All heavy atoms as an XYZ file, in Angstrom:
862
protein
N       0.841     -1.198      0.005
C      -0.017      0.011     -0.017
C       0.841      1.243      0.017
O       2.061      1.198     -0.053
N       0.163      2.393      0.113
C       0.821      3.711      0.055
C       1.566      3.879      1.370
O       0.993      3.659      2.456
C      -0.190      4.776     -0.191
C       0.457      6.150     -0.338
C      -0.523      7.110     -1.015
C      -0.134      8.510     -0.965
N       1.249      8.760     -1.141
N       2.736      4.407      1.342
C       3.549      4.693      2.497
C       3.130      6.104      2.967
O       3.100      7.029      2.209
C       5.000      4.708      2.184
C       5.894      5.148      3.344
C       5.442      3.286      1.743
N       2.934      6.264      4.281
C       2.530      7.569      4.842
C       3.369      7.819      6.063
O       3.006      7.492      7.214
C       1.036      7.663      5.155
O       0.700      6.696      6.157
N       4.566      8.337      5.812
C       5.437      8.679      6.925
C       5.137     10.055      7.485
O       4.882     10.970      6.732
C       6.934      8.654      6.476
C       7.442      7.295      5.992
C       8.781      7.531      5.228
C       7.688      6.414      7.223
N       5.053     10.127      8.830
C       4.728     11.419      9.472
C       6.009     12.003     10.056
O       6.679     11.310     10.789
C       3.636     11.292     10.485
C       2.344     10.853      9.940
C       1.242     11.030     10.961
N      -0.029     10.371     10.594
C      -0.913     10.968      9.796
N      -0.668     12.190      9.327
N      -1.977     10.386      9.476
N       6.256     13.241      9.718
C       7.443     13.847     10.297
C       7.276     14.134     11.804
O       6.286     14.615     12.222
C       7.781     15.220      9.556
C       6.680     16.277      9.749
C       9.112     15.760      9.994
N       8.232     13.634     12.618
C       8.131     13.857     14.034
C       8.219     15.351     14.437
O       8.906     16.112     13.781
C       9.357     13.140     14.650
C       9.809     12.200     13.526
C       9.458     12.889     12.284
N       7.446     15.662     15.471
C       7.395     17.112     15.935
C       8.821     17.612     16.384
O       9.065     18.761     16.366
C       6.317     17.244     16.981
C       4.945     17.262     16.486
C       3.984     17.555     17.560
N       2.882     16.675     17.356
C       1.964     16.367     18.197
N       1.962     16.970     19.362
N       0.962     15.536     17.904
N       9.526     16.658     16.966
C      10.831     17.084     17.657
C      11.884     17.424     16.650
O      12.920     18.033     16.967
C      11.327     15.949     18.561
C      11.603     14.665     17.907
C      10.762     13.545     17.801
C      12.818     14.200     17.206
N      11.314     12.545     17.133
C      12.614     12.824     16.818
C      14.067     14.864     16.978
C      13.569     12.186     16.091
C      14.970     14.133     16.279
C      14.769     12.830     15.822
N      11.731     17.103     15.381
C      12.764     17.494     14.408
C      12.826     19.006     14.215
O      11.850     19.705     14.272
C      12.416     16.871     12.978
C      12.849     15.487     12.719
C      12.537     15.064     11.365
C      14.341     15.256     12.968
N      14.028     19.481     14.016
C      14.247     20.941     13.825
C      13.696     21.280     12.468
O      13.532     20.446     11.589
C      15.765     21.211     13.911
O      16.439     20.649     12.783
N      13.517     22.643     12.229
C      12.989     23.074     10.927
C      14.018     22.570      9.823
O      13.542     22.164      8.731
C      12.905     24.525     11.062
C      12.653     24.805     12.505
C      13.425     23.754     13.218
N      15.260     22.678     10.036
C      16.250     22.268      9.069
C      16.130     20.785      8.785
O      16.199     20.377      7.586
C      17.696     22.620      9.568
N      15.987     19.979      9.823
C      15.829     18.533      9.577
C      14.549     18.220      8.890
O      14.464     17.271      8.138
C      15.935     17.833     10.943
N      13.478     18.936      9.188
C      12.159     18.747      8.464
C      12.295     19.083      6.977
O      11.704     18.348      6.168
C      11.072     19.635      9.111
C      10.626     19.085     10.468
C       9.549     19.956     11.059
C       9.105     19.397     12.420
N       8.225     20.303     13.151
N      13.133     20.000      6.660
C      13.431     20.322      5.239
C      14.174     19.162      4.569
O      13.886     18.778      3.488
C      14.263     21.645      5.148
N      15.100     18.503      5.287
C      15.802     17.353      4.821
C      14.814     16.257      4.562
O      14.767     15.539      3.545
C      16.899     16.882      5.725
C      17.556     15.625      5.248
C      17.956     17.960      5.820
N      13.942     16.013      5.591
C      12.807     14.967      5.505
C      12.062     15.181      4.172
O      11.802     14.209      3.435
C      11.967     15.128      6.753
C      10.725     14.269      6.796
C       9.596     14.344      6.076
C      10.551     13.129      7.648
N       8.739     13.372      6.420
C       9.260     12.633      7.350
C      11.357     12.484      8.567
C       8.760     11.491      8.037
C      10.829     11.377      9.197
C       9.572     10.877      8.951
N      11.562     16.374      3.967
C      10.735     16.637      2.736
C      11.499     16.359      1.437
O      11.019     15.771      0.528
C      10.252     18.066      2.766
C       9.156     18.302      3.787
C       8.738     19.779      3.856
C       7.769     19.993      4.999
N       7.516     21.394      5.309
N      12.824     16.785      1.437
C      13.601     16.469      0.278
C      13.833     15.045      0.048
O      13.739     14.593     -1.083
C      14.986     17.251      0.471
C      15.861     17.190     -0.806
C      17.299     17.723     -0.554
N      18.013     16.644      0.028
C      18.904     16.798      1.033
N      19.028     17.954      1.629
N      19.529     15.683      1.569
N      14.073     14.296      1.116
C      14.268     12.894      0.988
C      13.039     12.133      0.441
O      13.111     11.358     -0.490
C      14.684     12.200      2.322
C      14.669     10.709      2.264
C      16.122     12.654      2.669
N      11.864     12.573      1.011
C      10.643     11.894      0.551
C      10.354     12.245     -0.966
O       9.957     11.378     -1.740
C       9.479     12.313      1.391
C       9.473     11.720      2.843
C       8.164     12.141      3.570
C       9.644     10.275      2.814
N      10.715     13.458     -1.354
C      10.442     13.869     -2.675
C      11.395     13.073     -3.640
O      11.052     12.609     -4.668
C      10.709     15.417     -2.842
C      10.253     16.040     -4.153
C      10.385     17.546     -4.135
N      11.736     18.017     -3.868
C      12.132     18.630     -2.760
N      11.273     18.906     -1.815
N      13.401     19.015     -2.671
N      12.683     12.987     -3.260
C      13.667     12.324     -4.080
C      13.513     10.794     -4.142
O      13.938     10.193     -5.125
C      15.115     12.670     -3.551
C      15.470     14.135     -3.598
C      16.390     14.363     -4.711
C      16.815     15.794     -4.570
N      17.318     16.327     -5.830
N      12.925     10.181     -3.132
C      12.766      8.700     -3.074
C      11.397      8.300     -3.508
O      11.081      7.110     -3.484
C      13.066      8.181     -1.714
O      12.132      8.758     -0.736
C      14.511      8.439     -1.275
N      10.483      9.181     -3.856
C       9.148      8.914     -4.239
C       9.139      7.874     -5.371
O       9.868      8.024     -6.368
C       8.376     10.138     -4.647
N       8.427      6.808     -5.259
C       8.317      5.808     -6.317
C       9.415      4.781     -6.324
O       9.405      3.801     -7.068
N      10.447      4.935     -5.419
C      11.614      3.997     -5.377
C      11.319      2.800     -4.478
O      12.108      1.864     -4.482
C      12.802      4.737     -4.968
C      13.277      5.761     -5.996
S      14.721      6.714     -5.374
C      16.044      5.507     -5.457
N      10.265      2.803     -3.658
C       9.943      1.729     -2.770
C      11.100      1.408     -1.822
O      11.365      0.313     -1.446
C       9.614      0.439     -3.488
C       8.310      0.539     -4.341
C       7.962     -0.684     -5.092
O       8.404     -1.788     -4.667
O       7.268     -0.579     -6.095
N      11.770      2.463     -1.239
C      12.821      2.319     -0.348
C      12.341      2.343      1.133
O      12.889      1.602      1.960
C      13.905      3.441     -0.515
C      14.691      3.448     -1.766
C      15.592      4.677     -1.760
C      15.518      2.189     -1.863
N      11.265      3.112      1.340
C      10.822      3.350      2.659
C       9.415      2.698      2.925
O       8.680      2.644      2.021
C      10.755      4.823      2.958
C      12.004      5.599      2.847
C      11.798      7.155      2.841
C      13.040      5.193      3.840
N       9.167      2.351      4.154
C       7.789      1.959      4.539
C       7.426      2.685      5.916
O       8.230      3.370      6.422
C       7.628      0.420      4.589
C       8.383     -0.262      5.672
O       8.589      0.374      6.740
O       8.738     -1.364      5.463
N       6.206      2.429      6.329
C       5.726      3.161      7.529
C       6.562      2.963      8.767
O       6.496      3.702      9.654
C       4.308      2.713      7.735
C       3.373      3.245      6.634
O       3.692      4.242      5.985
O       2.248      2.738      6.531
N       7.330      1.802      8.781
C       8.090      1.545      9.967
C       9.474      2.315     10.044
O      10.146      2.287     11.035
C       8.450      0.065     10.025
C       7.316     -0.896     10.131
C       7.793     -2.361     10.017
C       6.593     -0.722     11.527
N       9.742      3.105      9.005
C      10.994      3.759      8.928
C      11.022      5.208      9.450
O      11.999      5.905      9.320
C      11.491      3.846      7.386
C      11.851      2.445      6.892
O      12.381      1.642      7.672
O      11.579      2.140      5.701
N       9.949      5.657     10.021
C       9.853      7.041     10.504
C      10.991      7.429     11.463
O      11.594      8.428     11.252
C       8.486      7.296     11.194
O       7.458      7.402     10.277
N      11.227      6.558     12.467
C      12.311      6.932     13.415
C      13.658      6.946     12.818
O      14.448      7.831     13.083
C      12.240      5.973     14.659
C      10.961      6.152     15.490
O      10.461      7.249     15.508
O      10.585      5.160     16.130
N      13.909      5.995     11.991
C      15.266      5.893     11.340
C      15.453      7.056     10.385
O      16.479      7.727     10.332
C      15.456      4.574     10.569
C      16.677      4.406      9.825
S      18.080      3.548     10.607
C      17.284      2.104     11.254
N      14.389      7.370      9.619
C      14.473      8.577      8.703
C      14.652      9.830      9.494
O      15.406     10.683      9.098
C      13.246      8.638      7.819
C      13.185      9.767      6.821
C      14.411      9.804      5.880
C      11.927      9.733      6.044
N      13.965      9.966     10.597
C      14.106     11.155     11.476
C      15.548     11.288     11.959
O      16.113     12.351     11.946
C      13.162     11.156     12.666
N      16.060     10.152     12.426
C      17.518     10.165     12.916
C      18.419     10.515     11.751
O      19.418     11.258     11.966
C      17.855      8.796     13.453
N      18.205     10.036     10.542
C      19.032     10.368      9.373
C      18.918     11.863      9.100
O      19.941     12.491      8.928
C      18.489      9.573      8.166
C      19.148     10.082      6.862
C      20.392      9.608      6.495
C      18.468     10.869      6.008
C      21.009     10.128      5.248
C      18.975     11.371      4.853
C      20.277     10.949      4.531
O      20.842     11.412      3.358
N      17.740     12.428      9.102
C      17.554     13.843      8.771
C      18.254     14.748      9.846
O      18.898     15.669      9.511
C      16.077     14.176      8.719
S      15.210     13.377      7.310
N      18.137     14.344     11.112
C      18.789     15.054     12.188
C      20.302     14.965     12.043
O      21.011     15.944     12.207
C      18.299     14.399     13.499
C      18.810     15.270     14.703
O      18.605     16.536     14.705
O      19.387     14.691     15.620
N      20.828     13.819     11.629
C      22.229     13.598     11.426
C      22.772     14.465     10.228
O      23.896     14.932     10.330
C      22.502     12.079     11.129
O      22.224     11.355     12.253
N      21.956     14.591      9.167
C      22.349     15.428      8.051
C      22.605     16.903      8.554
O      23.622     17.475      8.290
C      21.313     15.464      6.906
C      21.591     16.510      5.933
C      21.279     14.132      6.233
N      21.712     17.383      9.392
C      21.798     18.752      9.864
C      23.038     18.850     10.849
O      23.754     19.816     10.782
C      20.480     19.174     10.586
C      20.563     20.514     11.300
C      19.310     19.244      9.493
N      23.150     17.898     11.744
C      24.234     17.980     12.762
C      25.578     17.893     12.002
O      26.541     18.535     12.372
C      24.078     16.813     13.735
C      22.832     16.918     14.581
C      22.952     17.945     15.607
C      21.928     17.978     16.696
N      20.664     17.344     16.611
N      25.682     17.030     10.851
C      26.934     16.949     10.169
C      27.160     18.272      9.476
O      28.288     18.816      9.512
C      26.863     15.818      9.145
C      28.039     15.714      8.344
N      28.119     16.221      7.074
C      29.240     15.171      8.542
C      29.406     16.011      6.609
N      30.047     15.365      7.487
N      26.212     18.899      8.949
C      26.325     20.162      8.282
C      26.806     21.220      9.268
O      27.732     21.956      8.979
C      24.967     20.584      7.672
C      24.980     21.897      6.863
C      23.600     22.213      6.368
N      22.921     21.147      5.701
C      21.619     20.951      5.592
N      20.846     21.774      6.224
N      21.112     19.926      4.972
N      26.248     21.233     10.500
C      26.662     22.141     11.501
C      28.119     21.924     11.937
O      28.867     22.886     12.090
C      25.746     22.078     12.764
C      24.356     22.592     12.411
C      23.281     22.294     13.543
O      23.681     21.500     14.494
O      22.164     22.751     13.431
N      28.492     20.656     12.123
C      29.823     20.288     12.542
C      30.776     20.724     11.442
O      31.883     21.200     11.686
C      29.918     18.824     12.803
N      30.421     20.500     10.207
C      31.260     20.921      9.012
C      31.492     22.418      9.015
O      32.596     22.919      8.747
C      30.718     20.448      7.676
O      30.674     19.048      7.633
N      30.464     23.158      9.250
C      30.552     24.592      9.257
C      31.451     25.100     10.368
O      32.295     26.007     10.300
C      29.167     25.326      9.317
C      28.512     25.170      7.970
S      26.954     26.131      7.920
C      25.854     25.314      9.052
N      31.272     24.438     11.583
C      32.147     24.705     12.702
C      33.618     24.413     12.493
O      34.484     25.211     12.794
C      31.689     23.986     13.988
N      33.836     23.327     11.726
C      35.190     22.905     11.384
C      35.831     23.976     10.451
O      37.014     24.306     10.596
C      35.119     21.567     10.732
C      36.546     21.010     10.286
C      37.499     20.916     11.418
C      36.343     19.645      9.676
N      35.013     24.461      9.477
C      35.468     25.462      8.558
C      35.995     26.725      9.315
O      36.955     27.398      8.897
C      34.388     25.850      7.540
N      35.272     27.042     10.469
C      35.681     28.158     11.210
C      36.832     27.954     12.250
O      37.356     28.858     12.742
C      34.406     28.721     11.983
C      33.333     29.201     11.070
O      33.625     29.746     10.010
N      32.141     29.055     11.468
N      37.091     26.621     12.453
C      38.119     26.256     13.468
C      39.082     25.267     12.729
O      39.318     24.221     13.224
C      37.549     25.566     14.657
C      36.479     26.349     15.336
C      35.957     25.506     16.514
C      34.673     25.999     17.052
N      34.105     25.119     17.994
N      39.560     25.625     11.612
C      40.441     24.696     10.854
C      41.561     24.204     11.770
O      42.240     24.922     12.437
C      41.105     25.503      9.676
N      41.706     22.833     11.755
C      42.727     22.183     12.546
C      42.373     21.838     13.930
O      43.073     21.180     14.651
N      41.114     22.317     14.380
C      40.688     22.001     15.740
C      40.262     20.523     15.814
O      39.366     20.043     15.133
C      39.437     22.879     16.048
C      38.920     22.638     17.493
O      38.085     21.725     17.633
O      39.420     23.366     18.454
N      40.951     19.804     16.668
C      40.844     18.347     16.720
C      39.412     17.953     17.170
O      38.838     16.949     16.561
C      41.859     17.727     17.692
C      42.057     16.176     17.643
C      42.348     15.801     16.225
C      43.117     15.770     18.598
N      38.791     18.652     18.063
C      37.462     18.335     18.515
C      36.467     18.509     17.389
O      35.516     17.653     17.182
C      37.011     19.092     19.735
C      37.745     18.748     21.020
O      38.169     17.521     21.041
O      37.851     19.534     21.967
N      36.631     19.632     16.618
C      35.754     19.817     15.457
C      35.928     18.788     14.407
O      34.987     18.398     13.804
C      36.062     21.250     14.915
N      37.157     18.366     14.213
C      37.420     17.299     13.193
C      36.741     15.999     13.647
O      36.048     15.381     12.832
C      38.968     17.073     13.048
C      39.588     18.274     12.380
C      39.213     15.769     12.248
C      41.147     18.279     12.328
N      36.883     15.646     14.934
C      36.333     14.461     15.482
C      34.814     14.442     15.406
O      34.141     13.453     14.991
C      36.791     14.184     16.872
C      38.175     13.666     16.968
C      38.563     13.448     18.430
C      39.984     12.990     18.558
N      40.427     12.748     19.927
N      34.189     15.592     15.660
C      32.695     15.717     15.644
C      32.238     15.524     14.231
O      31.233     14.839     13.963
C      32.276     17.072     16.187
N      32.930     16.209     13.303
C      32.470     16.096     11.860
C      32.582     14.667     11.369
O      31.676     14.139     10.690
C      33.375     17.007     10.989
O      33.259     18.406     11.486
C      32.944     16.998      9.602
N      33.706     13.968     11.711
C      33.868     12.577     11.387
C      32.791     11.676     11.964
O      32.336     10.799     11.295
C      35.275     12.055     11.695
C      36.342     12.701     10.876
C      37.767     12.367     11.343
O      37.957     12.031     12.488
N      38.682     12.385     10.418
N      32.532     11.914     13.191
C      31.532     11.106     13.905
C      30.138     11.206     13.272
O      29.430     10.190     13.034
C      31.442     11.406     15.407
N      29.754     12.443     12.959
C      28.467     12.663     12.294
C      28.498     12.063     10.931
O      27.482     11.489     10.437
C      28.023     14.159     12.272
C      27.565     14.639     13.641
C      28.199     15.451     14.460
C      26.391     14.146     14.289
N      27.432     15.628     15.602
C      26.328     14.860     15.517
C      25.368     13.226     13.948
C      25.259     14.700     16.442
C      24.321     13.106     14.829
C      24.279     13.757     16.072
N      29.615     12.108     10.201
C      29.645     11.562      8.869
C      29.500     10.035      8.940
O      28.789      9.472      8.122
C      30.984     11.881      8.204
N      30.088      9.411      9.886
C      29.957      7.904     10.062
C      28.531      7.577     10.357
O      28.019      6.618      9.769
C      30.926      7.369     11.176
C      32.313      7.214     10.734
C      33.142      6.393     11.768
N      33.199      7.091     13.076
C      34.039      7.969     13.396
N      34.975      8.432     12.522
N      34.053      8.532     14.587
N      27.938      8.250     11.325
C      26.559      7.996     11.672
C      25.581      8.201     10.457
O      24.712      7.391     10.161
C      26.131      8.893     12.877
C      24.834      8.540     13.544
C      24.884      7.096     14.087
C      24.564      9.489     14.668
N      25.798      9.308      9.778
C      24.984      9.612      8.544
C      25.124      8.497      7.539
O      24.164      8.082      7.012
C      25.527     10.964      8.027
C      24.875     11.576      6.926
C      23.364     11.715      7.152
C      25.447     12.954      6.569
N      26.328      8.006      7.314
C      26.600      6.943      6.262
C      25.859      5.667      6.774
O      25.283      4.931      5.930
C      28.055      6.728      6.133
N      25.923      5.350      8.055
C      25.241      4.112      8.530
C      23.772      4.234      8.342
O      23.119      3.264      7.827
C      25.611      3.912      9.975
N      23.098      5.399      8.628
C      21.703      5.556      8.459
C      21.377      5.482      6.976
O      20.429      4.850      6.546
C      21.188      6.853      9.022
C      21.060      6.909     10.545
C      21.603      7.942     11.279
C      20.339      5.953     11.238
C      21.458      8.007     12.659
C      20.230      5.925     12.595
C      20.754      6.948     13.293
O      20.704      7.018     14.671
N      22.169      6.101      6.128
C      21.916      6.107      4.693
C      21.933      4.726      4.100
O      21.029      4.393      3.273
C      22.955      6.993      4.006
N      22.826      3.890      4.593
C      22.979      2.590      4.078
C      21.793      1.748      4.539
O      21.149      1.005      3.730
C      24.241      1.908      4.538
C      24.532      0.605      3.842
O      24.581      0.564      2.586
O      24.625     -0.401      4.559
N      21.361      1.824      5.804
C      20.207      1.132      6.315
C      18.901      1.514      5.637
O      17.995      0.711      5.456
C      20.112      1.261      7.825
C      21.236      0.693      8.560
C      20.911      0.379     10.004
C      22.081     -0.238     10.812
N      22.653     -1.417     10.223
N      18.745      2.769      5.250
C      17.571      3.336      4.604
C      17.577      3.022      3.099
O      16.553      3.271      2.433
C      17.373      4.753      4.900
C      16.957      5.038      6.322
C      17.217      6.523      6.623
C      15.504      4.615      6.581
N      18.654      2.580      2.514
C      18.746      2.318      1.130
C      19.156      3.510      0.226
O      18.854      3.544     -0.936
N      19.763      4.474      0.876
C      20.051      5.762      0.113
C      21.433      5.690     -0.481
O      21.780      6.625     -1.195
C      20.069      6.891      1.124
C      18.703      7.182      1.710
C      18.583      7.993      2.870
C      17.515      6.667      1.232
C      17.348      8.288      3.430
C      16.333      6.934      1.787
C      16.200      7.767      2.912
N      22.251      4.650     -0.246
C      23.535      4.645     -0.916
C      23.481      3.721     -2.146
O      22.603      2.884     -2.268
C      24.600      3.964      0.065
O      24.245      2.642      0.315
C      24.668      4.734      1.323
N      24.411      3.974     -3.081
C      24.381      3.100     -4.279
C      24.499      1.578     -3.950
O      23.757      0.800     -4.587
C      25.638      3.573     -5.069
C      25.798      4.966     -4.638
C      25.442      5.016     -3.163
N      25.276      1.254     -2.977
C      25.451     -0.160     -2.635
C      24.098     -0.751     -2.072
O      23.780     -1.858     -2.413
C      26.582     -0.352     -1.592
N      23.434      0.068     -1.254
C      22.203     -0.399     -0.664
C      21.156     -0.590     -1.734
O      20.385     -1.498     -1.695
C      21.728      0.596      0.409
N      21.056      0.407     -2.725
C      20.125      0.270     -3.782
C      20.498     -0.905     -4.650
O      19.535     -1.633     -5.121
C      20.065      1.576     -4.582
C      19.413      2.714     -3.869
C      19.144      3.873     -4.683
N      20.274      4.474     -5.370
C      21.060      5.367     -4.827
N      20.871      5.791     -3.639
N      22.099      5.847     -5.497
N      21.741     -1.216     -4.849
C      22.124     -2.397     -5.691
C      21.655     -3.682     -5.001
O      21.175     -4.600     -5.600
C      23.607     -2.454     -5.897
N      21.729     -3.727     -3.613
C      21.279     -4.923     -2.900
C      19.799     -5.045     -3.033
O      19.286     -6.182     -3.247
C      21.633     -4.765     -1.424
C      23.117     -5.000     -1.084
C      23.384     -5.172      0.386
N      22.928     -4.047      1.220
C      23.627     -2.996      1.531
N      24.925     -2.870      1.042
N      23.103     -2.059      2.298
N      19.039     -3.936     -3.024
C      17.636     -3.981     -3.193
C      17.236     -4.504     -4.565
O      16.318     -5.320     -4.694
C      17.013     -2.559     -2.952
C      15.534     -2.443     -3.146
C      14.807     -3.257     -2.062
C      15.066     -0.975     -3.034
N      17.862     -3.977     -5.624
C      17.636     -4.409     -6.976
C      17.904     -5.911     -7.146
O      17.120     -6.648     -7.735
C      18.449     -3.604     -8.025
C      18.470     -4.184     -9.340
C      17.991     -2.182     -8.011
N      19.026     -6.365     -6.549
C      19.370     -7.828     -6.630
C      18.378     -8.637     -5.926
O      17.878     -9.672     -6.434
C      20.736     -8.126     -6.027
C      21.171     -9.512     -6.166
C      22.502     -9.800     -5.501
C      22.896    -11.269     -5.678
N      21.847    -12.286     -5.542
N      17.853     -8.182     -4.759
C      16.886     -8.937     -3.994
C      15.617     -9.006     -4.792
O      15.002    -10.116     -4.907
C      16.597     -8.341     -2.644
C      15.768     -9.181     -1.792
C      15.604     -8.690     -0.328
N      14.920     -7.440     -0.333
C      15.326     -6.307      0.259
N      16.572     -6.226      0.798
N      14.653     -5.252      0.278
N      15.168     -7.909     -5.407
C      13.925     -7.977     -6.235
C      14.114     -8.871     -7.424
O      13.205     -9.648     -7.837
C      13.565     -6.526     -6.663
C      13.018     -5.748     -5.527
C      12.536     -4.384     -6.023
C      11.923     -3.642     -4.874
N      11.270     -2.398     -5.272
N      15.268     -8.840     -8.065
C      15.520     -9.707     -9.221
C      15.488    -11.204     -8.785
O      14.937    -12.062     -9.506
C      16.870     -9.422     -9.884
N      16.087    -11.549     -7.647
C      16.122    -12.852     -7.143
C      14.664    -13.339     -6.879
O      14.328    -14.474     -7.183
C      16.968    -12.990     -5.870
C      18.451    -12.858     -6.146
O      18.813    -12.961     -7.382
O      19.249    -12.675     -5.141
N      13.848    -12.491     -6.315
C      12.430    -12.832     -6.028
C      11.687    -13.098     -7.288
O      10.970    -14.078     -7.336
C      11.769    -11.717     -5.233
C      12.253    -11.577     -3.835
C      11.663    -10.276     -3.127
O      10.895     -9.558     -3.755
O      12.122    -10.073     -1.971
N      11.941    -12.305     -8.351
C      11.279    -12.484     -9.626
C      11.686    -13.843    -10.273
O      10.912    -14.531    -10.812
C      11.559    -11.359    -10.576
C      10.820    -10.017    -10.211
S      11.296     -8.639    -11.143
C      10.823     -9.155    -12.773
N      13.023    -14.116    -10.148
C      13.478    -15.338    -10.694
C      12.877    -16.554     -9.991
O      12.496    -17.504    -10.586
C      15.041    -15.379    -10.573
C      15.724    -16.595    -11.186
C      15.431    -16.708    -12.691
C      17.285    -16.466    -10.960
N      12.799    -16.431     -8.638
C      12.183    -17.553     -7.826
C      10.748    -17.725     -8.270
O      10.301    -18.892     -8.438
C      12.248    -17.230     -6.371
C      13.610    -17.308     -5.764
O      14.532    -17.880     -6.483
O      13.871    -16.816     -4.645
N      10.005    -16.644     -8.429
C       8.621    -16.778     -8.920
C       8.439    -17.410    -10.295
O       7.637    -18.263    -10.517
C       7.896    -15.400     -8.913
C       7.634    -14.836     -7.537
C       7.171    -13.400     -7.511
O       6.710    -12.918     -8.653
O       7.258    -12.745     -6.469
N       9.409    -17.023    -11.148
C       9.460    -17.538    -12.531
C       9.726    -19.028    -12.497
O       9.026    -19.793    -13.129
C      10.484    -16.830    -13.349
C      10.527    -17.269    -14.795
C       9.634    -16.825    -15.733
C      11.504    -18.214    -15.157
C       9.730    -17.243    -17.042
C      11.567    -18.703    -16.472
C      10.687    -18.184    -17.369
N      10.698    -19.426    -11.750
C      11.032    -20.841    -11.612
C       9.868    -21.675    -11.005
O       9.696    -22.806    -11.474
C      12.313    -21.024    -10.806
C      13.616    -20.579    -11.560
C      14.839    -20.654    -10.732
O      14.738    -20.795     -9.444
O      15.876    -20.614    -11.235
N       9.199    -21.074    -10.064
C       8.059    -21.825     -9.414
C       6.961    -22.021    -10.521
O       6.359    -23.080    -10.555
C       7.479    -21.043     -8.264
C       8.267    -21.162     -6.992
C       7.697    -20.337     -5.837
O       6.420    -20.034     -5.961
O       8.374    -20.057     -4.926
N       6.757    -21.023    -11.364
C       5.653    -21.084    -12.296
C       6.022    -21.943    -13.522
O       5.225    -22.759    -14.031
C       5.238    -19.725    -12.694
C       3.890    -19.701    -13.461
C       3.281    -18.308    -13.519
O       3.500    -17.559    -12.589
O       2.646    -18.092    -14.488
N       7.257    -21.761    -14.005
C       7.626    -22.407    -15.302
C       8.714    -23.463    -15.177
O       8.986    -24.117    -16.118
C       8.120    -21.344    -16.319
C       6.996    -20.359    -16.573
C       7.072    -19.034    -16.027
C       6.010    -20.636    -17.427
C       6.079    -18.117    -16.344
C       5.010    -19.699    -17.638
C       5.085    -18.461    -17.149
N       9.383    -23.505    -13.976
C      10.577    -24.347    -13.824
C      10.300    -25.757    -13.521
O       9.702    -26.671    -13.762
């Protein structure tokens, strides 16, 4: 059925903007379902936090804490992106799984 994800109230306005962009860009791709709200919210929040850490790093070039914060948010962001199917590798796994399912159905019917 149709996926209806609701944006959590606790997300910042910047993270809500990321949420809307993600839903617009992934429309029709069958990446998300209704159970993904919390993970998507965490991803959107991480995008904003990484952006903020990157801007802070730009203002404090060479500051070890700023470097570590930016790297930590980047790792978290990458993990959420992979779990949600937003990375090329994750999308490739999804395509392969769908192809395998189609092949299994074909073999059951005609094999």
